[in-house]
C-alpha positions in Angstrom: -15.0 -20.0 9.1 -17.1 -19.6 5.9 -15.7 -18.6 2.6 -17.0 -15.3 1.3 -17.3 -15.9 -2.4 -15.7 -18.1 -4.9 -12.3 -16.9 -6.2 -12.6 -15.7 -9.8 -9.6 -15.1 -12.1 -9.5 -13.2 -15.4 -7.7 -15.2 -18.0 -5.4 -13.6 -20.5 -3.4 -15.3 -23.4 -0.4 -14.0 -25.3 0.3 -14.5 -29.0 3.1 -13.9 -31.5 2.2 -14.0 -35.2 4.9 -16.3 -36.6 4.5 -18.9 -33.8 1.9 -21.7 -34.2 -1.4 -20.0 -33.3 -3.4 -23.2 -32.9 -1.6 -23.8 -29.6 -3.4 -20.7 -28.2 -6.8 -22.2 -28.8 -5.7 -25.4 -27.1 -4.4 -23.3 -24.2 -7.7 -21.5 -23.8 -9.5 -24.8 -23.3 -6.9 -26.3 -21.0 -6.5 -23.2 -18.8 -10.2 -22.9 -18.3 -10.4 -26.6 -17.5 -7.5 -26.2 -15.0 -9.1 -23.3 -13.1 -12.5 -25.0 -12.9 -10.9 -28.3 -11.8 -9.2 -26.4 -8.9 -12.6 -25.1 -7.8 -12.3 -21.5 -9.0 -14.3 -19.4 -11.4 -12.9 -17.5 -14.4 -13.9 -14.8 -16.9 -12.4 -14.9 -20.4 -12.5 -12.5 -23.4 -14.4 -13.8 -26.4 -12.3 -15.9 -28.8 -13.5 -13.8 -31.7 -12.4 -10.5 -30.1 -8.8 -10.9 -31.4 -6.8 -13.5 -33.3 -7.3 -16.7 -31.3 -8.7 -14.7 -28.4 -5.2 -13.6 -27.4 -3.1 -10.4 -27.3 -0.1 -9.6 -29.4 -0.2 -6.1 -30.8 -0.6 -2.9 -28.9 -4.1 -2.5 -30.2 -5.0 -6.0 -29.1 -3.5 -5.3 -25.7 -5.6 -2.1 -25.4 -8.7 -4.1 -26.3 -8.0 -6.5 -23.5 -7.2 -3.7 -21.2 -10.6 -2.1 -21.8 -12.4 -5.5 -21.5 -10.6 -6.0 -18.1 -11.7 -2.5 -16.9 -15.3 -3.2 -17.9 -15.2 -6.3 -15.6 -13.4 -4.6 -12.7 -14.5 -6.0 -9.4 -15.5 -9.4 -10.9 -12.0 -10.9 -10.4 -9.2 -10.8 -7.8 -6.3 -12.0 -9.9 -5.2 -12.4 -13.5 -3.6 -15.4 -15.0 -1.4 -14.5 -18.0 -0.9 -17.6 -20.1 2.0 -18.0 -22.5 1.3 -21.0 -24.8 4.2 -19.8 -27.0 7.0 -17.1 -27.0 4.5 -14.2 -26.8 4.9 -10.5 -27.7 5.5 -8.4 -24.7 4.0 -5.3 -26.2 0.5 -6.7 -26.2 1.1 -8.2 -22.7 2.1 -4.9 -21.1 -0.6 -2.9 -22.8 -3.2 -5.5 -21.6 -2.1 -5.7 -18.0 -0.3 -2.6 -16.9 -3.4 -1.3 -15.1 -4.8 -4.6 -13.9 -4.5 -3.5 -10.2 -4.6 -7.1 -9.0 -2.0 -9.9 -8.6 -0.9 -11.3 -12.0 0.3 -14.9 -12.3 2.6 -15.4 -15.2 2.4 -19.0 -16.5 4.4 -20.5 -19.5 3.9 -23.8 -21.2 6.6 -26.4 -21.4 7.9 -27.9 -24.6 7.5 -31.6 -25.2 10.2 -34.0 -26.2 9.3 -35.3 -29.7 7.4 -32.2 -30.5 10.2 -29.8 -31.1 9.5 -29.1 -34.8 8.4 -25.6 -35.8 4.7 -26.6 -35.9 4.8 -27.6 -32.2 7.7 -25.9 -30.6 6.6 -23.2 -28.1 9.8 -21.5 -26.8 7.7 -20.2 -23.9 10.6 -21.1 -21.5 12.6 -18.2 -23.1 9.6 -16.0 -23.8 8.6 -15.8 -20.1 11.6 -13.7 -19.4 10.6 -11.3 -22.2 7.4 -10.6 -20.4 8.8 -10.4 -16.8 11.6 -8.1 -18.0 9.1 -5.6 -19.5 6.7 -5.8 -16.5 9.7 -5.1 -14.2 10.7 -2.1 -16.4 7.2 -0.8 -16.2 6.9 -1.5 -12.4 3.9 -3.8 -12.9 4.0 -6.4 -10.0 3.6 -10.0 -10.9 3.9 -13.5 -9.5 6.1 -16.3 -10.8 6.2 -19.8 -9.3 8.1 -23.0 -9.7 8.5 -24.8 -12.0 9.5 -22.1 -14.6 7.3 -23.8 -17.2 4.3 -25.9 -16.3 1.3 -27.4 -18.1 -2.1 -26.1 -16.8 -3.5 -29.6 -16.3 -0.5 -30.8 -14.2 -0.5 -31.3 -10.5 2.2 -28.7 -10.2 0.0 -26.0 -11.7 -2.9 -27.1 -9.5 -0.7 -26.2 -6.5 0.3 -23.0 -8.2 -3.3 -22.1 -8.6 -4.1 -22.8 -4.9 -1.1 -20.7 -3.8 -2.0 -17.9 -6.2 -5.6 -17.9 -5.0 -4.3 -17.5 -1.4 -2.0 -14.6 -2.5 -5.0 -12.9 -4.1 -7.1 -13.4 -1.0 -4.5 -11.8 1.1 -3.9 -8.9 -1.2 -7.6 -8.3 -1.8 -8.3 -8.4 1.9 -5.3 -6.4 3.1 -4.9 -3.5 0.5 -7.6 -1.6 2.3 -9.3 -2.6 5.6 -10.4 -1.3 8.9 -9.3 -2.5 12.3 -10.8 -1.4 15.6 -8.8 -0.7 18.8 -11.1 -0.8 21.8 -9.2 0.7 24.6 -5.8 2.3 25.1 -2.5 0.4 25.0 -2.3 -1.8 28.0 -0.1 0.4 30.2 2.4 -2.3 31.1 3.2 -3.2 27.5 5.1 -0.7 25.4 5.9 -3.7 23.2 2.5 -3.3 21.4 3.0 0.3 20.3 2.1 1.1 16.7 2.0 4.1 14.3 -1.5 4.8 12.9 -0.2 7.2 10.2 2.3 4.6 9.0 -0.5 2.0 8.9 -2.8 4.3 6.9 -0.1 4.5 4.2 -0.4 0.7 3.8 -4.2 0.9 3.6 -4.9 -0.1 7.2 -7.3 2.3 8.8 -7.4 2.3 12.6 -10.6 3.2 14.5 -9.9 3.9 18.1 -12.5 3.7 20.9 -12.2 4.6 24.6 -12.7 1.6 26.8 -14.8 3.7 29.2 -17.4 4.0 26.3 -17.6 0.2 26.0 -18.0 -0.1 29.8 -20.7 2.5 29.8 -22.6 0.8 27.1 -22.3 -2.6 28.8 -23.5 -1.2 32.1 -26.5 0.4 30.5 -27.5 -2.7 28.5 -30.5 -4.5 30.0 -29.6 -8.1 30.8 -33.0 -9.1 29.6 -32.3 -7.8 26.1 -33.0 -10.6 23.6 -29.6 -10.1 22.1 -28.0 -10.9 25.5 -30.2 -14.0 25.9 -29.2 -15.1 22.4 -25.5 -14.5 23.1 -25.6 -16.5 26.3 -27.0 -19.5 24.3 -24.4 -18.9 21.6 -21.5 -19.0 24.2 -22.9 -22.0 26.0 -23.1 -23.9 22.7 -19.7 -22.7 21.7 -17.7 -24.0 24.7 -18.1 -25.5 28.2 -19.6 -22.7 30.3 -21.0 -25.0 33.0 -18.9 -23.6 35.8 -19.6 -20.0 35.0 -21.9 -18.2 37.5 -25.1 -16.8 35.9 -24.2 -13.2 36.5 -20.8 -13.6 35.0 -22.3 -15.4 32.0 -24.7 -12.4 31.5 -21.9 -9.9 31.7 -19.8 -11.8 29.2 -22.8 -11.9 26.8 -23.4 -8.1 27.3 -19.8 -7.3 26.4 -20.0 -9.5 23.3 -23.2 -7.8 22.2 -21.5 -4.3 22.5 -18.4 -5.5 20.6 -20.7 -6.7 17.8 -22.2 -3.2 17.7 -18.8 -1.7 17.2 -18.0 -4.2 14.5 -21.3 -3.5 12.6 -21.4 0.3 13.1 -17.8 1.0 12.1 -17.5 -1.8 9.5 -14.6 -3.4 11.3 -12.7 -6.1 9.5 -10.6 -6.9 12.5 -10.2 -5.7 16.1 -8.0 -5.7 19.2 -9.1 -5.2 22.8 -7.7 -3.8 26.0 -8.5 -7.0 27.9 -6.9 -6.2 31.3 -7.2 -5.1 34.0 -10.1 -2.6 33.7 -12.6 -5.2 32.7 -11.7 -7.4 35.6 -11.7 -4.5 38.1 -14.9 -2.9 36.9 -17.0 -5.5 35.0 -15.5 -8.5 37.0 -15.0 -10.7 34.0 -12.1 -11.6 31.6 -13.0 -11.4 27.9 -10.8 -14.2 26.5 -13.6 -16.5 25.4 -15.2 -13.6 23.5 -12.1 -13.2 21.4 -12.0 -16.9 20.8 -15.6 -16.9 19.6 -15.0 -13.9 17.3 -12.0 -15.6 15.7 -14.0 -18.7 15.0 -16.7 -16.5 13.4 -14.0 -15.2 11.0 -13.6 -11.8 12.7 -9.9 -11.5 13.6 -9.6 -10.4 17.2 -6.4 -10.0 19.2 -5.9 -9.2 22.9 -3.8 -6.7 24.9 -4.3 -4.0 22.2 -1.8 -5.9 20.0 -3.0 -4.4 16.8 0.0 -5.4 14.8 -0.6 -9.1 15.6 -4.1 -8.6 14.4 -2.7 -7.5 11.0 -0.7 -10.6 10.5 -3.5 -12.7 11.9 -5.8 -11.3 9.2 -3.2 -12.1 6.5 -2.7 -15.7 7.6 -6.5 -16.2 8.0 -7.1 -14.9 4.5 -4.5 -17.2 3.1 -5.6 -20.3 5.0 -9.4 -19.5 5.1 -9.2 -20.8 8.7 -9.1 -19.0 12.0 -5.9 -17.7 13.5 -4.8 -16.6 16.9 -2.1 -14.7 18.8 0.1 -16.4 21.3 3.0 -15.7 23.7 6.5 -17.1 23.1 6.0 -18.5 26.6 8.0 -21.5 27.7 10.8 -23.9 26.7 9.8 -27.5 26.3 12.3 -29.4 28.4 15.7 -29.5 26.8 14.5 -29.6 23.1 15.9 -26.4 21.6 13.5 -26.7 18.6 10.3 -26.8 20.7 8.4 -24.1 22.5 5.2 -23.8 24.4 3.1 -21.1 22.7 0.3 -19.9 25.0 -2.4 -17.4 25.8 -5.0 -17.1 28.5 -7.9 -18.3 26.4 -8.6 -16.3 23.2 -7.6 -19.3 20.9 -10.3 -20.2 18.4 -12.1 -23.3 19.4 -11.4 -24.9 16.0 -7.7 -24.7 16.7 -8.1 -26.7 19.9 -8.1 -30.5 20.5 -11.6 -30.2 21.9 -14.1 -27.8 23.4 -12.4 -25.6 26.0 -13.7 -24.9 29.5 -14.4 -21.4 30.7 -12.7 -20.8 34.0 -11.7 -18.0 36.3 -8.4 -16.4 35.2 -5.9 -17.7 37.8 -3.6 -14.6 37.6 -6.5 -12.2 38.5 -8.1 -14.6 41.0 -4.9 -14.7 43.0 -5.2 -11.1 44.2 -8.8 -10.3 43.4 -11.0 -13.4 43.6 -14.2 -13.6 41.4 -12.8 -11.0 38.9 -11.6 -13.2 36.1 -14.3 -15.5 34.7 -13.8 -15.8 31.0 -10.7 -17.8 30.2 -11.3 -20.6 27.7 -8.8 -23.2 28.8 -7.7 -26.2 26.7 -4.9 -27.4 24.4 -4.0 -26.5 20.8 -4.3 -29.3 18.4 -1.5 -30.6 16.1 -1.3 -29.0 12.7 1.3 -27.6 10.2 1.7 -24.0 11.2 2.7 -20.6 9.9 3.7 -17.9 12.3 4.1 -14.2 11.6 4.1 -10.7 13.1 4.8 -7.1 12.2 5.7 -3.8 13.7 5.7 -0.1 12.6 9.1 1.6 12.6 10.2 4.9 11.0 7.0 5.1 9.0 7.4 1.5 7.6 5.5 -1.7 8.2 8.0 -4.4 8.9 7.0 -8.1 9.1 8.4 -11.6 9.4 6.9 -15.0 8.6 8.1 -18.5 9.1 6.8 -22.1 9.5 6.7 -24.9 12.0 4.2 -27.4 13.3 2.1 -27.8 16.5 2.8 -31.3 17.8 0.7 -33.6 19.9 3.2 -33.4 22.8 1.5 -33.2 26.1 1.6 -30.3 28.5 1.0 -31.0 32.2 -2.5 -30.5 33.6 -1.4 -27.7 35.9 -0.5 -25.5 33.0 -3.4 -23.0 32.9 -4.9 -21.2 29.8 -4.7 -22.6 26.3 -1.3 -23.7 25.1 0.4 -26.0 22.6 3.8 -27.4 21.8 5.3 -26.1 18.6 8.3 -27.6 16.8 10.2 -25.0 14.8 13.5 -26.0 13.1 16.3 -23.6 13.9 14.2 -22.1 16.6 17.1 -20.7 18.6 18.5 -18.7 15.6 15.0 -17.5 14.8 14.5 -16.2 18.3 17.8 -14.3 18.2 16.7 -12.6 15.0 13.3 -11.7 16.5 15.0 -10.2 19.5 17.5 -8.2 17.5 14.7 -7.1 15.2 12.7 -5.6 18.0 9.7 -7.9 17.6 7.3 -8.5 20.5 6.7 -11.4 22.8 3.6 -12.3 20.7 3.3 -14.2 17.4 0.3 -14.9 15.3 -0.3 -18.4 14.1 -2.5 -20.1 11.6 -3.1 -23.4 9.9 -0.9 -24.6 7.0 2.5 -23.8 5.5 2.0 -20.4 3.9 5.3 -18.7 4.2 5.8 -18.3 0.4 2.2 -17.0 0.0 2.5 -14.4 2.8 5.9 -13.2 1.6 4.6 -12.9 -2.0 1.6 -10.9 -0.9 3.5 -8.7 1.5 6.5 -8.0 -0.6 5.3 -8.0 -4.2 1.9 -6.3 -3.8 1.4 -4.7 -0.4 4.9 -3.1 -0.1 5.7 -4.4 3.4 9.3 -4.6 4.4 10.3 -8.2 5.3 12.8 -9.4 7.9 14.1 -12.9 7.0 14.3 -15.2 10.1 14.6 -18.4 8.1 
């Protein structure tokens, strides 16, 4: 999954006249170095624009405010640096309309440099700024440790986490998700409220599955897009057992899905994957969703649109593909392990090796030759974040937690794509999910990102969070 463009931060520095101003000039150099070292870009107001290139007075704050507005769209977050105990008046005037996440950083004092010429007092001053921001309802991010030097390893991690928060907020505050097909009739568990989602900036575009089927049936199998898609799928995974006519049908469906994505500018999608496609088109689209997720286009199955929302969030945070899985099986007697599974929409990059496209065993049981399209395999070991959401009473309610996929084996007879996840306190978490009315699906992604997702959802996007531990 390719990165879109380099994360860029706007840098802002505070001042207070009777504190040692030369520390601000030093901070400008060190903060710029820290951001560049972490692999990000930055924009910074000219040093000559104000005293030391920082903000203290209301007028200086207004000057920075206007500079920030002039560069709107060039940055996805602001780092407000406090080299000293800064003046909150300049800070709030500068950033009250930033409209993006704001990381508030404060310098530590150094033992042996506590005289007036060197003492910073930013430990205390940080509260002065966060208090006023809270009064003015300006959202901000604070991280541990309370004070931290920009060139330290701790701040390097702060930057990586803040960049992830910014990516999630920037990608989630307004986006479009396509729902191709009605809710799978058997699953009331995947119901959602479009109007509630719109309130959170999530626009749903809904399409009748009959339209997709019509388009597929009228697409010439000799169309060059179909030929290219067959090659793409054959290179993507092991399709050697798939009959030629089934391969052509899968390719045609993929071409039409791409048309929907392009025409309606979809950032994510969910698909009614059974059982109309199997009955009418005689294929199962699992592998197509797998390939979409590996392309960086979030795609969930079974019209589980809410899972696609949390898939998108985790994918933005990790910059890697995500997937949606069933809470499917216990793993022997280990109460902290669970087999997470789906038929085959798991992104190839999350698997131990290339999958194998097979006929879906559940459909083949009663209707042979109707289910070609599962991408079977095993999920590889990696640290894992899992999350999901629901709409209820006009609110978007989410949970997020962490675990890890292990390299524990699953017997060969287990069909589809599954993996063993170890989640500490799993049984208590499952009780909370059940009592919270959450579905039998969860979305998973690479890395431990609980704090990042919670910060983005709670502080900036306004989601309600259910704590499951």
